[in-house]
C-alpha positions as CSV (number, residue, x, y, z in Angstrom):
1,X,22.3,-14.2,34.8
2,X,19.1,-12.8,34.0
3,X,19.9,-9.0,34.5
4,X,21.3,-8.7,31.0
5,X,18.1,-9.8,29.6
6,X,15.4,-7.3,28.9
7,X,11.9,-7.7,30.0
8,X,8.9,-8.0,27.9
9,X,7.2,-4.8,29.3
10,X,10.5,-2.7,29.1
11,X,10.9,-3.9,25.5
12,X,7.4,-2.9,24.6
13,X,7.9,0.6,26.2
14,X,11.0,0.7,24.2
15,X,9.5,-0.1,20.8
16,X,6.4,1.9,21.2
17,X,8.5,4.9,22.3
18,X,8.6,6.7,18.9
19,X,4.9,6.1,18.3
20,X,3.9,7.9,21.5
21,X,6.1,11.0,20.8
22,X,4.6,11.0,17.2
23,X,1.2,10.8,18.8
24,X,1.8,14.0,20.9
25,X,2.4,16.0,17.6
26,X,-0.5,14.4,15.7
27,X,-2.6,12.7,18.0
28,X,-5.9,12.3,15.8
29,X,-4.2,10.8,12.9
30,X,-1.7,8.5,14.5
31,X,-4.3,7.2,16.8
32,X,-6.6,6.3,13.9
33,X,-3.8,4.8,11.9
34,X,-2.9,2.7,15.3
35,X,-6.4,1.8,15.7
36,X,-6.8,0.6,12.2
37,X,-3.6,-1.5,12.5
38,X,-4.6,-3.1,15.8
39,X,-8.2,-4.0,14.7
40,X,-7.0,-5.5,11.3
41,X,-4.4,-7.7,13.2
42,X,-7.2,-9.3,14.8
43,X,-8.7,-10.5,11.7
44,X,-5.3,-10.8,9.8
45,X,-4.7,-14.3,10.9
46,X,-7.9,-15.5,9.9
47,X,-8.2,-14.0,6.5
48,X,-4.6,-14.6,5.5
49,X,-4.9,-18.3,6.2
50,X,-8.2,-18.5,4.2
51,X,-6.4,-16.9,1.1
52,X,-3.6,-19.7,1.9
53,X,-6.2,-22.6,2.0
54,X,-7.6,-21.3,-1.4
55,X,-4.2,-20.2,-2.8
56,X,-2.4,-23.3,-2.6
57,X,-4.5,-25.7,-4.2
58,X,-5.3,-23.2,-6.9
59,X,-1.5,-22.4,-7.5
60,X,-0.9,-26.3,-7.6
61,X,-3.7,-26.6,-10.4
62,X,-2.1,-24.0,-12.2
63,X,1.4,-26.0,-12.1
64,X,-0.5,-28.9,-13.4
65,X,-2.2,-27.3,-16.0
66,X,0.6,-25.3,-17.3
67,X,2.8,-28.5,-17.5
68,X,0.6,-30.0,-20.0
69,X,2.2,-30.6,-23.5
70,X,-0.5,-28.2,-25.4
71,X,0.2,-25.4,-22.9
72,X,3.9,-25.7,-22.0
73,X,5.6,-24.9,-25.1
74,X,5.3,-21.0,-25.1
75,X,7.6,-18.6,-23.3
76,X,4.6,-17.0,-21.6
77,X,3.3,-20.1,-20.1
78,X,6.5,-21.2,-18.9
79,X,7.0,-18.0,-17.2
80,X,3.7,-18.3,-15.6
81,X,4.5,-21.7,-14.3
82,X,7.5,-20.3,-12.5
83,X,5.3,-17.6,-11.1
84,X,3.0,-20.4,-9.7
85,X,5.7,-22.3,-8.1
86,X,7.0,-19.1,-6.4
87,X,3.5,-18.2,-5.1
88,X,2.9,-21.8,-3.9
89,X,6.2,-22.2,-2.0
90,X,5.6,-19.0,-0.3
91,X,2.0,-20.0,0.8
92,X,3.2,-23.3,2.0
93,X,5.8,-21.7,4.0
94,X,3.8,-18.8,5.5
95,X,0.5,-20.5,6.4
96,X,2.0,-22.4,9.6
97,X,3.2,-19.1,10.7
98,X,-0.2,-17.7,10.3
99,X,-1.7,-20.4,12.4
100,X,1.0,-20.1,15.1
101,X,1.3,-16.2,15.6
102,X,-1.9,-15.3,14.6
103,X,-4.5,-17.9,15.5
104,X,-3.0,-19.5,18.7
105,X,-1.7,-16.3,19.9
106,X,1.4,-17.5,22.1
107,X,2.9,-14.0,22.6
108,X,1.2,-10.9,24.4
109,X,1.9,-8.5,21.4
110,X,1.8,-8.6,17.6
111,X,4.6,-6.4,16.4
112,X,7.4,-7.6,16.6
113,X,6.4,-11.1,16.8
114,X,7.1,-13.1,20.0
115,X,6.9,-16.7,21.1
116,X,8.4,-18.8,23.9
117,X,9.0,-21.4,21.6
118,X,12.7,-21.5,20.1
119,X,11.9,-23.9,17.3
120,X,9.2,-21.7,16.1
121,X,11.2,-18.5,16.0
122,X,13.8,-20.5,14.2
123,X,11.3,-21.4,11.6
124,X,10.0,-17.8,11.4
125,X,13.4,-16.5,10.6
126,X,13.8,-19.1,7.9
127,X,10.4,-18.0,6.7
128,X,11.2,-14.3,6.6
129,X,14.1,-14.7,4.1
130,X,12.4,-17.1,1.9
131,X,9.5,-15.3,2.0
132,X,11.2,-12.1,1.0
133,X,13.3,-13.9,-2.0
134,X,10.0,-15.8,-3.2
135,X,8.1,-12.5,-3.2
136,X,11.0,-10.6,-4.9
137,X,11.2,-13.6,-7.5
138,X,7.2,-13.4,-8.1
139,X,7.7,-9.7,-8.7
140,X,10.6,-10.0,-11.0
141,X,8.8,-12.8,-12.9
142,X,6.0,-10.4,-13.6
143,X,8.6,-7.9,-15.0
144,X,9.7,-10.6,-17.4
145,X,6.1,-11.5,-18.3
146,X,5.5,-7.9,-19.3
147,X,8.9,-7.5,-20.9
148,X,8.6,-10.9,-22.9
149,X,5.0,-9.9,-24.1
150,X,5.8,-6.3,-25.1
151,X,8.8,-7.6,-27.3
152,X,6.5,-10.2,-29.0
153,X,3.8,-7.9,-29.7
154,X,5.8,-4.6,-30.1
155,X,8.2,-6.4,-32.9
156,X,6.1,-8.6,-34.7
157,X,9.0,-9.5,-37.2
158,X,11.5,-10.3,-34.8
159,X,9.9,-10.5,-31.3
160,X,9.0,-14.3,-31.7
161,X,12.9,-15.2,-32.4
162,X,13.9,-13.5,-28.6
163,X,10.8,-14.7,-26.7
164,X,11.3,-18.6,-27.2
165,X,10.6,-21.0,-24.2
166,X,14.4,-21.6,-23.9
167,X,15.1,-18.0,-23.4
168,X,12.3,-17.9,-20.8
169,X,13.8,-20.6,-18.8
170,X,17.2,-19.0,-19.0
171,X,15.7,-15.6,-17.9
172,X,13.8,-17.2,-14.9
173,X,16.9,-19.3,-13.9
174,X,19.0,-16.1,-13.8
175,X,16.2,-14.2,-12.0
176,X,15.8,-17.0,-9.2
177,X,19.5,-16.7,-8.7
178,X,19.9,-12.8,-8.5
179,X,16.9,-13.0,-5.9
180,X,18.7,-15.5,-3.7
181,X,21.8,-13.4,-3.8
182,X,19.9,-10.4,-2.9
183,X,18.5,-12.1,-0.2
184,X,21.8,-13.1,1.4
185,X,22.4,-9.8,3.4
186,X,19.1,-9.8,4.9
187,X,19.7,-13.4,6.3
188,X,23.0,-12.3,7.7
189,X,21.1,-9.2,9.5
190,X,18.2,-10.9,10.7
191,X,18.7,-13.0,14.0
192,X,16.7,-13.9,16.9
193,X,16.9,-12.5,20.5
194,X,15.4,-13.0,23.9
195,X,13.6,-11.4,26.7
196,X,11.9,-11.8,29.9
197,X,8.0,-12.7,29.7
198,X,5.6,-11.7,32.1
199,X,6.5,-11.7,35.7
200,X,4.3,-14.0,38.0
201,X,5.8,-13.9,41.4
202,X,8.7,-12.2,43.5
203,X,10.6,-13.5,46.4
204,X,10.3,-11.8,49.5
205,X,13.8,-10.9,50.2
206,X,15.5,-8.2,48.3
207,X,12.6,-8.5,45.5
208,X,14.3,-11.1,43.5
209,X,12.7,-13.0,40.8
210,X,11.6,-16.9,41.1
211,X,13.5,-18.4,38.1
212,X,10.7,-20.8,37.7
213,X,8.2,-18.0,37.3
214,X,10.3,-16.6,34.7
215,X,9.4,-17.2,30.8
216,X,11.9,-16.4,28.2
217,X,10.2,-15.0,24.9
218,X,12.0,-15.2,21.6
219,X,11.6,-12.6,18.7
220,X,13.6,-11.9,15.5
221,X,15.3,-8.5,15.0
222,X,17.7,-6.8,12.6
223,X,20.7,-4.8,14.0
224,X,19.5,-3.0,16.9
225,X,20.4,0.7,17.4
226,X,23.8,1.0,19.4
227,X,22.6,4.4,20.8
228,X,19.3,2.8,22.1
229,X,21.2,-0.1,23.6
230,X,23.6,1.9,25.7
231,X,20.7,3.9,27.1
232,X,18.8,1.1,28.3
233,X,20.4,0.1,31.6
234,X,18.8,-3.4,31.8
235,X,21.1,-4.5,28.6
236,X,24.8,-5.3,29.3
237,X,26.0,-5.4,25.8
238,X,28.8,-4.0,23.8
239,X,29.6,-3.7,20.1
240,X,32.6,-6.3,20.4
241,X,29.8,-9.0,21.4
242,X,28.1,-8.6,18.1
243,X,28.9,-10.7,14.9
244,X,31.3,-9.0,12.6
245,X,28.8,-9.0,9.8
246,X,25.9,-7.6,12.0
247,X,27.0,-4.1,12.0
248,X,25.3,-0.7,11.3
249,X,26.7,-0.5,8.0
250,X,25.5,-4.1,6.8
251,X,22.0,-3.1,8.3
252,X,21.8,0.1,6.2
253,X,23.1,-1.6,3.0
254,X,20.5,-4.4,3.5
255,X,17.7,-1.8,4.0
256,X,18.2,0.2,0.9
257,X,19.2,-3.2,-1.2
258,X,15.8,-4.5,-0.2
259,X,14.0,-1.5,-1.1
260,X,15.4,-0.8,-4.3
261,X,15.6,-4.4,-5.4
262,X,12.6,-5.9,-4.2
263,X,10.1,-2.8,-4.3
264,X,11.2,0.2,-5.9
265,X,13.0,-1.0,-9.0
266,X,10.3,-3.6,-10.1
267,X,7.5,-1.2,-9.5
268,X,8.9,1.5,-11.7
269,X,9.7,-1.1,-14.6
270,X,6.1,-2.5,-14.2
271,X,4.7,1.0,-14.5
272,X,6.6,1.6,-17.7
273,X,6.0,-1.9,-19.2
274,X,2.5,-1.6,-18.3
275,X,1.9,1.6,-20.2
276,X,3.9,0.2,-23.3
277,X,1.6,-3.0,-23.1
278,X,-1.5,-0.9,-23.0
279,X,-0.5,1.1,-26.3
280,X,0.4,-2.1,-27.9
281,X,-2.8,-3.4,-27.2
282,X,-4.7,-0.5,-28.3
283,X,-2.7,-1.0,-31.6
284,X,-3.7,-4.7,-31.8
285,X,-7.2,-3.7,-31.6
286,X,-7.1,-1.0,-34.4
287,X,-5.1,-3.7,-36.7
288,X,-7.9,-6.2,-36.1
289,X,-10.5,-3.5,-36.8
290,X,-8.6,-2.5,-40.1
291,X,-8.4,-6.0,-41.0
292,X,-12.2,-6.8,-40.6
293,X,-12.8,-3.5,-42.7
294,X,-10.6,-4.6,-45.6
295,X,-12.1,-8.1,-45.5
296,X,-15.6,-6.7,-45.8
297,X,-14.5,-4.3,-48.8
298,X,-12.6,-7.2,-50.5
299,X,-15.6,-9.5,-50.1
300,X,-18.0,-7.0,-51.7
301,X,-16.0,-6.5,-54.5
302,X,-14.6,-9.9,-55.2
303,X,-16.7,-13.0,-54.6
304,X,-14.0,-15.5,-54.1
305,X,-14.3,-18.3,-51.6
306,X,-10.3,-18.5,-51.6
307,X,-9.8,-15.5,-49.8
308,X,-12.0,-16.6,-46.6
309,X,-9.6,-19.1,-44.9
310,X,-6.8,-16.3,-45.2
311,X,-8.9,-13.8,-43.4
312,X,-10.2,-16.0,-40.9
313,X,-6.6,-17.4,-39.8
314,X,-5.6,-13.8,-39.4
315,X,-8.5,-12.8,-37.6
316,X,-8.3,-15.8,-35.1
317,X,-4.4,-14.9,-34.8
318,X,-5.2,-11.4,-33.9
319,X,-8.0,-12.4,-31.5
320,X,-5.6,-14.8,-29.6
321,X,-2.9,-12.4,-29.6
322,X,-5.2,-9.7,-28.1
323,X,-6.7,-12.1,-25.6
324,X,-3.1,-13.2,-24.3
325,X,-1.9,-9.7,-24.2
326,X,-5.3,-8.7,-22.1
327,X,-4.7,-11.6,-19.8
328,X,-1.0,-10.7,-19.1
329,X,-1.7,-6.9,-18.6
330,X,-4.3,-8.0,-15.8
331,X,-1.7,-10.1,-14.1
332,X,0.7,-7.0,-14.4
333,X,-1.8,-4.5,-13.4
334,X,-2.6,-6.6,-10.2
335,X,1.0,-6.8,-9.3
336,X,1.3,-3.1,-10.1
337,X,-1.8,-1.9,-8.0
338,X,-0.4,-3.9,-4.9
339,X,3.2,-3.4,-5.4
340,X,3.5,0.2,-6.3
341,X,2.0,1.6,-3.1
342,X,4.3,-0.5,-1.1
343,X,7.2,0.8,-3.3
344,X,6.2,4.5,-2.5
345,X,6.0,3.8,1.4
346,X,9.3,2.0,1.4
347,X,10.7,5.2,-0.4
348,X,9.1,7.4,2.3
349,X,10.9,5.1,5.2
350,X,14.1,6.3,3.9
351,X,13.1,9.9,3.0
352,X,11.0,10.7,6.2
353,X,12.3,10.3,9.6
354,X,10.5,7.6,11.7
355,X,8.1,7.1,9.4
356,X,8.5,3.4,9.5
357,X,7.6,3.4,13.2
358,X,4.8,5.9,12.9
359,X,3.3,4.9,9.7
360,X,4.4,1.8,8.0
361,X,4.5,-0.7,10.9
362,X,1.0,-0.2,11.3
363,X,0.0,-1.1,7.7
364,X,2.2,-4.2,7.7
365,X,-0.6,-6.6,8.2
366,X,-2.8,-5.2,5.6
367,X,0.2,-5.1,3.1
368,X,0.9,-8.9,3.7
369,X,-2.7,-9.6,3.4
370,X,-2.8,-8.0,-0.2
371,X,0.5,-9.6,-1.1
372,X,-1.0,-13.2,-0.5
373,X,-4.3,-12.1,-2.2
374,X,-2.6,-11.1,-5.3
375,X,-0.5,-14.4,-5.2
376,X,-3.8,-16.5,-5.1
377,X,-6.1,-14.9,-7.8
378,X,-3.9,-16.2,-10.6
379,X,-6.3,-19.2,-11.2
380,X,-9.4,-17.0,-11.3
381,X,-7.7,-14.9,-13.9
382,X,-6.8,-17.8,-16.1
383,X,-9.8,-19.4,-16.0
384,X,-12.0,-16.3,-16.7
385,X,-9.8,-15.1,-19.7
386,X,-8.0,-17.9,-21.2
387,X,-10.0,-20.5,-23.1
388,X,-7.2,-22.7,-23.7
389,X,-6.4,-22.9,-20.0
390,X,-10.3,-23.7,-19.1
391,X,-10.4,-26.2,-21.8
392,X,-7.3,-28.1,-20.5
393,X,-8.3,-27.8,-16.9
394,X,-11.7,-29.3,-18.0
395,X,-9.9,-32.2,-19.7
396,X,-7.6,-33.0,-16.5
397,X,-10.1,-32.5,-13.8
398,X,-13.3,-33.2,-15.2
399,X,-12.9,-36.0,-17.7
400,X,-16.4,-37.4,-16.9
401,X,-18.1,-34.3,-18.0
402,X,-16.1,-34.1,-21.0
403,X,-17.3,-37.8,-21.8
404,X,-20.8,-37.2,-21.1
405,X,-20.6,-34.2,-23.5
406,X,-19.0,-36.3,-26.3
407,X,-21.8,-38.8,-25.9
408,X,-24.5,-36.3,-26.0
409,X,-23.1,-34.4,-29.2
410,X,-22.4,-37.6,-31.1
411,X,-25.8,-39.2,-30.2
412,X,-27.8,-37.5,-33.0
413,X,-25.2,-38.1,-35.6
414,X,-24.7,-41.7,-34.5
415,X,-28.6,-42.1,-34.8
416,X,-28.8,-40.4,-38.3
417,X,-26.1,-42.6,-39.4
418,X,-27.8,-45.8,-38.3
419,X,-31.0,-44.8,-40.0
420,X,-29.2,-44.1,-43.2
421,X,-27.5,-47.3,-43.0
422,X,-30.5,-49.5,-42.3
423,X,-33.0,-47.4,-44.2
424,X,-35.6,-49.5,-45.6
425,X,-36.6,-48.8,-49.3
426,X,-40.6,-48.3,-49.9
427,X,-42.4,-51.2,-51.5
428,X,-43.4,-50.8,-54.8
429,X,-46.7,-52.1,-55.6
């Protein structure tokens, strides 16, 4: 029964075989990369879990604030709301896996993830597919944010017509459906497998194993390499025993689909839209300077109080537009800084032979940590760059401070009114 299940030691040697061959060609470089990946994996669990502990309530606060009536009417805030929901769900799903696989350490190696619990590996399989979909959704929502903002500021006359809240809702809904469809091949490809754990004892006759000393470990894998399977004598498996969908062709299709849709295409679009947004932001700053210049000239020639409200309103509008564009540009740049290198690495996987085994897998924990970090800092960006967000946040979560502030500011006025109302006329002699 157990002869067709590979031992954990054999599987470890099999998964590290390509790494050792690469290390013979470039010992110093690969050793440094392996050492970095090994050392970072030791702190990946606590660091990422700490980010999730901060990011979950932070994104929950974002959702509460962005659903307030004073903020929920614009297309930009509606897309930010969808982004906060995607980030929140991803962290809620991912946090238990971090605790089980990186804090408790139920397995003797980190990559791929092993556990003796079948339920945990099923949960991990669900998380892998959901995390891919949610992360892809967050990335495409960032593209929508940049696109909506560019249309709004790049086409002042007609931009507001196309960037309504209703259109934002439709766009976000279609994007969510698109990401779900794209993740289906990944769900079909990924599946759980089993192998023998560490062997504790042997029988004296024929060196057969005690079944009670054999522990089965489970792990997640995609479609295996048929050539490697048949080259391993301890695996008794044929292609006919595989599920019809789990073929080599489906595996290759899924790899390219996920690389293009979840990494390369959105990174490319974010790069273009970021450049366009920077150009429009510079134009907006120039328009504001010209407005102030014309206002000063007009005020020096015509001393009319009727023009003050017009210039003040236009100035406030330009300032608000510039701040909003700068805020969204910061969000998009954070996505771009994190995702563009990943897109380049994913491209190298398909262009350079054995790049994934020799390079990419040693950076996996670092890339996951940076992704989680990017999905948890939106609250900091909003509170530091948006006055309206700060004001709404304080009104919701700090009403006592607002009440004290109002009393403090109204007290001098009330005192003056009291003195004026009960003022005693001087006595005439």
